[in-house]
C-alpha positions in Angstrom: -49.7 -10.2 145.1 -48.8 -13.5 143.4 -47.6 -16.6 145.2 -46.7 -20.0 143.7 -45.9 -22.8 146.1 -44.7 -26.3 145.6 -45.1 -26.2 141.8 -44.5 -29.5 139.9 -45.2 -29.7 136.2 -44.2 -32.3 133.6 -44.6 -32.6 129.9 -44.1 -35.8 128.0 -42.3 -37.4 130.9 -39.9 -34.4 131.3 -40.0 -32.6 134.6 -40.0 -28.8 134.1 -40.6 -27.8 137.7 -40.3 -29.8 140.9 -41.4 -28.2 144.2 -40.7 -24.8 142.8 -41.9 -21.6 144.5 -42.3 -17.9 143.5 -43.5 -14.7 145.0 -44.2 -11.4 143.3 -44.8 -8.3 145.4 -45.9 -4.8 144.5 -43.1 -2.9 142.7 -41.2 -6.0 141.7 -39.7 -5.9 138.2 -38.5 -9.4 137.5 -36.8 -10.8 134.4 -37.6 -14.4 133.7 -34.8 -16.3 132.0 -33.7 -19.9 131.3 -32.5 -22.2 128.6 -34.6 -23.0 125.6 -37.4 -25.4 126.7 -36.8 -24.7 130.4 -40.4 -23.8 131.0 -40.7 -20.0 130.9 -43.8 -20.0 128.8 -45.2 -22.9 130.8 -44.8 -20.9 134.0 -46.7 -18.0 132.4 -49.5 -20.5 131.4 -49.7 -21.7 135.0 -49.9 -18.2 136.4 -52.6 -17.3 133.8 -54.5 -20.5 134.7 -54.3 -21.6 131.1 -52.6 -24.8 132.4 -52.8 -26.7 135.7 -49.8 -27.8 137.7 -49.3 -31.5 138.5 -49.1 -30.4 142.1 -48.8 -27.1 144.0 -50.8 -23.9 143.9 -50.8 -20.5 142.2 -52.7 -17.8 143.9 -53.4 -14.1 143.4 -54.5 -11.6 146.0 -58.2 -10.6 145.7 -58.9 -7.9 143.0 -55.3 -8.1 141.6 -55.5 -7.5 137.8 -53.1 -9.2 135.4 -52.2 -8.1 131.9 -50.4 -10.4 129.4 -48.6 -9.6 126.2 -47.8 -12.8 124.2 -44.7 -13.1 122.0 -46.7 -13.4 118.8 -50.2 -13.5 117.3 -52.2 -11.0 119.3 -55.7 -10.7 117.7 -57.0 -7.7 115.8 -60.3 -7.0 114.1 -62.2 -4.0 112.7 -61.3 -1.6 115.5 -58.9 1.2 114.9 -55.4 1.4 116.5 -56.7 3.9 119.0 -59.8 1.7 119.8 -57.6 -1.3 120.3 -55.3 0.6 122.6 -58.3 1.7 124.8 -60.1 -1.6 124.9 -58.9 -2.2 128.4 -61.8 -4.3 129.5 -64.5 -6.5 127.9 -67.1 -3.8 128.8 -65.1 -1.1 127.0 -64.5 -3.4 124.0 -68.3 -3.9 123.8 -69.1 -0.2 124.1 -66.6 0.5 121.3 -68.3 -2.1 119.2 -71.8 -0.6 119.8 -70.5 2.9 119.0 -68.9 1.7 115.8 -71.8 -0.4 114.5 -74.8 1.8 115.4 -75.6 5.2 113.9 -75.8 8.3 116.1 -79.6 8.3 115.9 -79.8 4.8 117.3 -80.6 4.7 121.1 -78.0 1.9 121.5 -75.3 4.3 120.2 -76.5 7.1 122.5 -76.5 4.8 125.6 -73.1 3.5 124.7 -71.7 7.0 124.4 -73.1 7.8 127.9 -71.4 4.8 129.4 -68.2 5.6 127.5 -68.2 9.0 129.2 -68.9 7.5 132.6 -65.8 5.3 132.2 -63.7 8.4 131.3 -63.2 7.1 127.8 -62.0 10.4 126.4 -59.3 10.6 129.1 -58.2 7.1 128.1 -57.9 8.2 124.5 -55.6 11.1 125.5 -53.4 8.6 127.5 -53.5 6.1 124.7 -52.4 8.6 122.1 -49.4 9.6 124.3 -48.4 5.9 124.7 -48.9 5.1 121.0 -46.7 8.1 120.2 -44.0 6.8 122.5 -44.2 3.5 120.7 -43.6 5.4 117.4 -47.2 5.5 116.0 -47.8 8.6 114.0 -50.9 10.7 114.4 -52.1 9.5 111.0 -51.8 5.8 112.1 -54.0 5.8 115.2 -57.2 6.1 113.1 -56.3 3.2 110.8 -58.0 -0.2 111.2 -55.6 -2.4 113.2 -56.0 -5.3 110.8 -54.3 -3.3 108.0 -51.0 -3.1 110.0 -48.2 -5.6 110.0 -47.9 -8.2 112.8 -45.2 -6.2 114.6 -47.3 -3.0 114.7 -50.3 -4.9 115.9 -48.1 -6.2 118.8 -47.1 -2.6 119.5 -50.8 -1.6 119.7 -51.5 -4.4 122.1 -48.6 -3.4 124.2 -50.0 0.2 124.3 -53.4 -1.3 125.4 -51.6 -3.0 128.4 -49.8 0.2 129.3 -53.1 2.1 129.2 -54.8 -0.6 131.3 -52.0 -0.5 133.9 -52.6 -3.9 135.5 -51.3 -4.7 138.9 -49.1 -7.4 137.3 -47.8 -6.9 133.8 -46.6 -10.1 132.2 -44.6 -9.6 129.0 -43.2 -12.3 126.7 -40.3 -10.9 124.6 -41.8 -7.4 124.5 -38.8 -5.9 122.7 -39.0 -8.1 119.6 -40.9 -5.5 117.5 -39.4 -2.3 118.9 -36.8 -0.1 117.3 -34.0 1.6 119.4 -35.9 4.8 120.0 -39.2 3.3 120.9 -37.3 0.7 123.0 -35.7 3.6 124.9 -39.1 5.2 125.6 -40.5 1.8 126.7 -37.7 1.1 129.1 -38.0 4.5 130.7 -41.8 4.0 131.0 -41.4 0.7 132.7 -38.8 2.0 135.1 -41.6 4.2 136.5 -44.4 1.7 136.3 -46.4 1.4 139.5 -47.3 -2.2 139.2 -45.3 -5.4 139.2 -43.6 -6.6 136.0 -42.7 -10.2 135.1 -40.9 -10.3 131.7 -39.5 -13.0 129.6 -36.6 -11.5 127.6 -33.4 -12.4 125.8 -32.4 -8.7 125.6 -29.6 -8.1 128.1 -29.7 -4.3 127.9 -33.5 -4.4 128.5 -33.1 -6.7 131.5 -30.3 -4.4 132.9 -32.5 -1.3 132.3 -35.7 -2.4 134.1 -35.1 -5.3 136.4 -34.7 -5.3 140.2 -34.7 -9.1 140.2 -33.9 -12.0 138.0 -35.8 -15.3 138.1 -33.9 -18.2 136.5 -35.4 -21.5 135.7 -32.7 -24.0 136.2 -32.4 -27.6 137.4 -36.3 -27.7 137.8 -36.2 -24.9 140.3 -37.0 -21.2 140.3 -33.8 -19.4 141.5 -34.2 -15.7 142.5 -31.4 -13.2 142.2 -31.4 -9.5 143.3 -30.6 -6.7 140.9 -30.5 -6.7 137.1 -29.0 -9.1 134.6 -25.3 -8.1 135.2 -25.9 -8.5 139.0 -27.4 -11.9 138.3 -24.3 -13.0 136.4 -22.0 -12.1 139.3 -24.2 -13.6 141.9 -24.7 -16.8 139.9 -20.9 -17.1 139.5 -20.5 -16.7 143.3 -23.3 -19.2 144.1 -21.8 -21.7 141.7 -18.4 -21.3 143.2 -19.8 -21.9 146.7 -21.8 -24.9 145.4 -18.7 -26.3 143.7 -16.6 -25.9 146.8 -19.2 -27.5 149.0 -19.6 -30.4 146.6 -15.8 -31.0 146.4 -15.4 -30.8 150.2 -18.2 -33.4 150.6 -16.8 -35.6 147.9 -13.4 -35.6 149.7 -15.2 -36.4 153.0 -17.1 -39.2 151.3 -13.9 -40.6 149.8 -12.1 -40.5 153.2 -15.0 -42.3 154.9 -15.2 -44.9 152.2 -11.4 -45.4 152.3 -11.6 -46.0 156.0 -14.6 -48.4 155.6 -12.9 -50.4 152.8 -9.6 -50.6 154.8 -10.9 -51.6 158.2 -14.3 -53.2 157.7 -12.7 -56.7 157.9 -10.4 -55.8 160.8 -11.9 -56.9 164.1 -10.4 -54.0 166.2 -11.7 -51.4 163.8 -14.9 -53.0 162.6 -17.1 -51.0 165.0 -15.6 -47.7 163.8 -16.0 -48.8 160.2 -19.6 -49.5 160.8 -20.1 -46.1 162.4 -18.7 -44.5 159.2 -21.1 -46.6 157.1 -24.0 -45.2 159.1 -22.5 -41.7 158.9 -22.3 -42.1 155.1 -25.9 -43.3 154.9 -27.2 -40.3 156.9 -25.3 -37.7 154.9 -27.4 -35.4 152.8 -25.7 -35.6 149.4 -25.0 -32.3 147.6 -25.9 -32.6 143.9 -23.0 -32.1 141.5 -23.0 -28.6 139.9 -25.1 -28.4 136.7 -22.6 -27.1 134.3 -23.6 -24.9 131.4 -22.7 -26.5 128.0 -19.2 -25.6 127.0 -18.9 -23.0 124.3 -18.6 -24.5 120.9 -15.5 -23.3 119.1 -15.6 -23.5 115.3 -14.6 -21.6 112.2 -17.0 -20.5 109.5 -16.2 -20.4 105.8 -14.9 -17.0 104.8 -16.0 -15.1 101.6 -13.8 -14.2 98.7 -11.9 -10.9 99.1 -13.6 -8.0 97.4 -12.4 -4.6 96.3 -11.4 -1.8 98.6 -14.6 0.0 97.7 -17.4 -2.4 98.4 -20.4 -0.6 97.0 -21.3 3.0 96.0 -24.6 4.8 95.7 -24.9 8.0 93.8 -27.9 10.3 93.3 -30.3 7.7 94.6 -34.0 8.5 95.0 -36.4 6.1 96.7 -40.0 6.7 97.5 -43.2 4.8 98.6 -45.9 6.6 96.7 -45.9 10.2 97.7 -43.6 9.5 100.7 -40.0 10.3 99.7 -37.5 8.3 101.8 -34.3 9.3 100.0 -33.4 11.9 97.4 -30.0 12.6 95.9 -28.5 10.0 98.2 -24.8 9.3 98.1 -23.0 6.6 100.1 -19.7 4.8 99.7 -19.0 1.6 101.7 -15.4 0.5 102.3 -14.2 -3.1 102.6 -14.1 -4.5 106.2 -16.6 -2.0 107.8 -18.9 -3.2 110.5 -21.6 -0.5 110.6 -24.9 -0.4 112.5 -27.7 1.7 111.0 -29.6 3.7 113.7 -32.3 6.3 113.6 -36.0 6.8 114.3 -38.6 4.3 113.2 -39.6 4.9 109.5 -36.4 6.8 108.8 -35.4 4.3 106.1 -32.9 1.9 107.7 -34.5 -1.2 106.3 -35.0 0.6 103.0 -31.3 1.3 102.9 -30.5 -2.4 103.3 -32.9 -3.3 100.6 -31.4 -0.7 98.2 -27.9 -2.1 98.9 -29.2 -5.6 98.4 -30.7 -4.7 95.0 -34.2 -5.6 96.1 -35.8 -2.3 95.3 -35.9 -0.7 91.8 -34.5 2.8 92.1 -36.5 5.8 90.8 -33.2 7.6 90.1 -29.5 7.2 90.7 -26.9 4.4 90.4 -25.5 1.6 92.4 -21.9 0.7 91.6 -20.7 -2.7 93.0 -17.1 -3.1 93.9 -14.8 -5.7 92.5 -15.8 -9.3 93.0 -18.9 -8.2 95.1 -21.3 -10.8 96.5 -24.3 -9.7 98.6 -26.2 -11.5 101.2 -29.4 -10.0 102.8 -31.1 -11.4 105.9 -34.7 -10.4 106.8 -37.6 -12.2 108.4 -39.1 -13.2 105.1 -35.9 -15.2 104.3 -37.3 -18.0 106.4 -40.0 -18.5 103.7 -37.3 -19.5 101.3 -36.5 -22.7 103.3 -37.6 -26.0 101.9 -40.2 -27.3 104.5 -39.9 -30.9 103.2 -36.2 -31.2 104.0 -34.6 -32.0 107.3 -32.7 -29.3 109.2 -29.4 -31.0 108.3 -30.3 -31.4 104.6 -31.4 -27.8 104.3 -28.3 -26.5 106.1 -26.1 -28.5 103.7 -27.8 -27.1 100.6 -25.2 -24.5 99.9 -23.4 -23.4 96.7 -20.0 -24.3 98.1 -20.0 -27.8 99.7 -19.3 -27.8 103.5 -18.3 -31.0 105.4 -21.3 -32.6 107.3 -19.4 -32.5 110.6 -18.7 -28.8 110.2 -22.4 -28.2 109.4 -23.5 -30.3 112.4 -21.1 -28.5 114.7 -22.4 -25.1 113.6 -26.0 -26.3 113.9 -25.3 -27.4 117.4 -24.0 -23.9 118.3 -27.3 -22.6 117.1 -29.1 -25.1 119.4 -29.9 -27.8 116.8 -28.5 -30.6 118.8 -28.7 -34.4 118.6 -31.8 -35.6 116.8 -33.0 -32.0 116.3 -31.1 -32.0 113.0 -33.4 -34.6 111.6 -36.6 -32.6 112.2 -38.5 -31.5 109.1 -38.1 -27.8 108.5 -41.9 -27.6 108.3 -42.4 -28.3 112.0 -39.9 -25.7 113.2 -41.1 -22.6 115.1 -40.5 -19.1 113.7 -37.4 -18.7 116.0 -36.0 -22.0 114.9 -36.4 -21.1 111.2 -34.6 -17.8 111.8 -31.7 -19.7 113.3 -31.6 -22.1 110.5 -31.7 -19.3 107.9 -28.8 -17.6 109.7 -26.8 -20.9 109.7 -27.3 -21.2 105.9 -26.2 -17.6 105.3 -23.1 -18.0 107.4 -22.2 -21.4 105.8 -21.9 -19.7 102.4 -21.2 -16.0 103.3 -21.1 -13.2 100.8 -18.4 -10.5 101.1 -21.2 -7.9 101.8 -23.6 -9.0 104.6 -26.8 -7.0 105.2 -28.7 -8.0 108.3 -32.1 -6.6 109.3 -33.0 -7.4 113.0 -31.2 -10.7 113.0 -31.6 -11.3 116.7 -35.4 -11.3 116.7 -36.7 -14.6 118.1 -33.2 -15.7 119.1 -32.4 -16.6 122.7 -29.2 -15.6 124.5 -27.1 -18.7 123.5 -28.1 -18.2 119.9 -27.3 -14.5 120.0 -23.9 -15.3 121.5 -23.3 -17.9 118.7 -24.2 -15.3 116.1 -21.9 -12.7 117.7 -19.1 -15.3 117.7 -19.7 -16.1 114.0 -19.8 -12.4 112.9 -16.6 -11.6 114.9 -14.9 -14.2 112.7 -16.5 -12.8 109.5 -13.9 -11.1 107.3 -16.3 -9.4 104.9 -18.2 -6.1 105.2 -21.2 -5.9 107.5 -24.1 -3.5 107.7 -26.9 -4.2 110.0 -30.0 -2.9 111.8 -30.8 -4.1 115.3 -32.6 -3.0 118.4 -30.4 -5.3 120.6 -27.9 -2.9 122.2 -25.7 -5.8 123.5 -25.5 -7.1 119.9 -24.7 -3.7 118.6 -22.0 -3.0 121.2 -20.4 -6.4 120.5 -20.1 -5.9 116.7 -20.3 -2.3 115.5 -17.1 -0.4 114.8 -18.9 2.5 113.1 -22.4 4.0 113.1 -24.6 5.5 110.4 -27.4 7.6 111.7 -30.4 7.9 109.3 -33.1 10.6 109.8 -35.4 12.2 107.4 -33.4 10.9 104.4 -30.1 12.3 105.7 -27.1 10.2 106.6 -24.6 11.1 109.4 -21.6 8.7 109.8 -19.7 8.2 113.1 -16.3 6.6 112.8 -16.4 4.9 116.1 -18.4 2.3 118.1 -21.9 2.7 119.5 -20.7 4.4 122.7 -18.7 6.8 120.6 -21.8 7.6 118.6 -23.8 8.2 121.8 -21.2 10.5 123.2 -20.7 12.4 120.0 -24.3 12.7 119.0 -25.6 13.4 122.5 -28.3 10.9 121.8 -29.9 11.0 125.2 -32.9 9.0 124.0 -30.9 6.0 123.0 -28.4 6.2 125.9 -30.9 6.4 128.8 -34.3 5.9 127.2 -35.4 9.4 128.3 -37.8 9.9 125.5 -40.8 11.8 126.8 -44.2 10.4 125.8 -45.5 12.5 122.9 -42.1 13.6 121.6 -42.3 11.5 118.4 -42.1 13.6 115.3 -43.1 12.1 111.9 -40.2 12.3 109.6 -40.4 15.2 107.1 -40.0 14.8 103.3 -36.4 15.6 102.4 -35.8 18.8 100.5 -34.3 18.9 97.1 -30.8 19.8 98.3 -28.5 17.1 97.0 -27.1 15.0 99.8 -23.3 14.7 99.6 -22.0 11.2 99.3 -21.2 9.8 102.7 -17.8 8.1 102.9 -17.0 6.1 105.9 -13.3 6.7 105.6 -10.5 4.2 106.3 -8.5 6.9 108.2 -11.0 6.9 111.0 -11.4 3.2 110.9 -7.6 2.7 111.1 -7.5 5.0 114.1 -10.2 2.9 115.7 -8.2 -0.3 114.9 -5.0 1.3 116.3 -6.9 2.0 119.6 -8.2 -1.6 119.6 -4.6 -2.9 119.2 -3.4 -0.8 122.1 -6.3 -2.2 124.2 -5.3 -5.7 123.2 -1.7 -5.0 124.3 -2.9 -3.8 127.7 -5.2 -6.8 128.0 -2.3 -9.1 127.1 -0.2 -7.5 129.9 -3.0 -8.2 132.4 -3.2 -11.8 131.1 0.6 -12.3 131.5 0.6 -10.9 135.0 -2.4 -13.0 136.1 -0.8 -16.0 134.5 2.4 -15.5 136.4 0.5 -15.3 139.7 -1.4 -18.4 138.6 1.9 -20.4 138.1 3.1 -19.4 141.5 -0.1 -20.7 143.0 0.1 -23.9 141.0 3.7 -24.6 142.2 2.7 -24.0 145.8 -0.4 -26.3 145.4 1.8 -29.0 144.0 4.3 -28.8 146.9 1.5 -28.8 149.5 -0.3 -31.8 147.9 3.0 -33.7 147.8 3.6 -33.1 151.5 0.0 -33.9 152.3 0.3 -37.3 150.7 3.5 -38.0 152.5 2.0 -37.3 155.9 -1.2 -39.4 155.2 1.0 -42.3 154.1 3.1 -42.0 157.3 0.0 -42.0 159.5 -1.6 -44.9 157.7 1.5 -47.1 157.6 2.5 -46.4 161.2 -0.6 -46.9 163.2 1.4 -47.6 166.4 3.2 -44.3 166.1 3.7 -42.6 169.4 1.2 -40.0 170.5 3.6 -37.0 170.3 4.8 -37.8 166.9 1.3 -38.5 165.5 0.1 -35.3 167.1 2.8 -33.2 165.4 2.0 -34.9 162.0 -1.7 -34.3 162.4 -1.1 -30.6 163.3 1.1 -30.2 160.3 -1.5 -31.9 158.1 -4.2 -29.5 159.4 -2.0 -26.5 158.7 -1.3 -27.8 155.2 -5.0 -28.4 154.5 -5.9 -24.9 155.7 -3.2 -23.4 153.5 -4.1 -25.6 150.6 -7.7 -24.4 150.8 -6.6 -20.8 150.7 -4.3 -21.3 147.8 -6.9 -23.3 145.9 -9.4 -20.5 146.3 -6.8 -18.1 144.9 -6.0 -20.5 142.0 -9.7 -20.9 141.1 -10.3 -17.2 141.2 -7.3 -16.5 138.9 -8.0 -19.5 136.7 -11.7 -18.4 136.1 -10.7 -14.7 135.5 -8.3 -15.5 132.7 -10.8 -16.9 130.1 -13.3 -14.2 131.1 -10.7 -11.4 130.4 -9.7 -13.2 127.2 -13.3 -13.7 125.9 -14.4 -10.1 126.7 -11.4 -8.8 124.7 -11.4 -11.4 121.9 -8.0 -12.8 123.0 -7.3 -16.5 123.0 -6.3 -18.2 126.2 -6.1 -21.9 127.0 -5.1 -23.6 130.3 -4.6 -27.3 130.7 -3.4 -27.4 134.4 -5.7 -29.0 136.9 -4.6 -29.4 140.6 -4.9 -32.9 142.0 -7.2 -31.4 144.7 -9.8 -30.8 142.0 
C-alpha cells in the first residue's frame, strides 16, 4: 500500500536518511522507533506529503486512505465530542456544520439531514459512541463541546475519529500519552483486530509488544526492519550486531595481515609483485563500517532525602468532592516508609486526586492529614513545567536547588536525561514540552523529598529518558506513590499496588503481576475490555471506609522473596563467571601459541615444506578453535551484565582478549 524508495533527507546539514527504503502492506502493524532526533516525525511528514525528500519517492496505491494522529495540538471547535468523532471526511464535517448552524425549518438543514442519512450518519454515531466509551468517555461527555475539554481528552476524541474512519493506513504519533491503563487495554485490543495497516511512533514498550508484528528502527541513516514485537526486535538486533561485529573484526584482521605483508615486503624485489597484488586487493575490498554503538549507560548517584518516620503520612475521615461529584468520603489511608506503590483504577476514579490530597494541594471538605516525622513532600505533574524559569539556561535552572549540588554531578545527570553537550546552555524557554518535563524531573530528583508523588511522569519521555528515570527511582530511598499508564515503568518500580474505584481503596501487597493475578484484572492484563463496557463511577455511599494500611509484614515478605531471587541470580552469575574464566584461560593459551607459530613462519622463510605445512595446519586448527572459544566468551560476557541489570545486581568485567 505504501512504498518509499531511495529516501534521502537532510536538515541543517545533518543527514537523517540516506537511500532509505520502506514498504507497508495490508495488515502490517509496525512500531517506528529511533533515538531522539533520528527522524521519526520527519518520516511521517514525508509520508503525509507535508515535506519533500531531497531525493527518492514516497508512493501510495490508488484510493488508499491515510489517517494521522499527531502527538499534540489536534484542533477542536464548536462541535460536540460525538460530532468530532464522526467527522470522518470534509463532507461529513460540512454537513455537521450545516445541521448545527441552520434551524430545522431551513431548507439547508433539511438537505443536510438527507445527505447525513445517505452517508449512514446514524450508524456512524452508534459506532462512535462505542469507541468513545472504550476510550473512557462517559455518556454525559459525548454531547459536550469539544473545546471545553482538556487537551488530553481532545486527543482521545480525535483518536476516536480515526478509529471510526478506519483508514487503510493508520499513522499514530505517541497515541498512548493521554490514555489511562484501562482505556489503553481497550485500545490495544482494538488495534490487535484492526483490518488496516498501522504505523505507530511509540516509547511504550508494552504497547509495542502488544500490537506490533514488525519494528522499524531509524538508525545510522537507514530504516532497519525487524520481525515481531519490541522484545523480538531486541533479540534480533543483538544477533545482528553480534554478526556485524564479528564480520567487522574478521575484516580488520584481514586488513591488518594484508597491510603487514605490504609493509614488510614492498621494498623486497622477490616479493614486490605479491605486495602489489595485496595493495590492489586492499583497494578493491568493500569496507565494513564499524558497529554503531549505543551510548554507554551513565552510572551516577542521586542525592538521597532525609530519613522520615516509620509512618510517612496518614489520612483519616477524608472527604473530597468536585461540586456534586463525591470522589472520596470517610477515606482512611496509612502510608509506611519505603513503600513503592502504584495507584491503578478506572479513569476518573480519583487517582490524581489522591496524589493531590497527599501533596496538600486540595483543601479538604472533611477529615485530617497527619504527616509523619520529618516529612518532606514532592509532587510531579505536567503543570510543574510551568514553574521553570524560561530565562535561565538548562544548567542554571537545574542547579537552582535548595541543597547545593556540584556542577559536574548536575551535568552528568542532565546528560542521562539527554541534555548533552551544548544542550545544557539552551534557554529553558526554547525547550519542547518533553524537554521541559525531563528538566523538571531532574530538578525534583536533585533535591528529593522523602515522600515522592508522581502523576504520569513518563508522558513525553522517550525510552532512554524512561530508563534513566527508572534507574534514578531504583536508587531512591524514600517513599514513592505514583500513577502511570506505562506498564514497563510500573513493573520496574512498583512493589505494591493500590486499586482505586468509586472512592474505595483496595491494597495489594505485591508487585503489578501479583495484583493482576490476585484481582483477576483481565482488562489490564490482556486489554480485553469490550467496547461499551465502561461504567461511570458511582457516588460512594455513606459507609465509612476503613483506613487502608499497607503493612510492613507483607512488604517484608516481598523483600524476603526478592532476597532469595537475588541469591539465585548470584549463583547463576558465579557459575557463568566460572565458565567465562575457563574460556579466558583457553583463549590466552591459544593466542600465545598462535603468535609463536606466526613468528616461526615469518622468521624462517626458508623452512622446509613439510615443517611449514605442519605449522600452517596447526595454525589453522588454532584459529578455528580460537574462533569457537571467542564466540563462547562473547556470549557469556554479554550475558553477565544483562543478568545483572535485569536483577539489579552489580557486575563489572575488565578482561578483554587480545583477539578483540
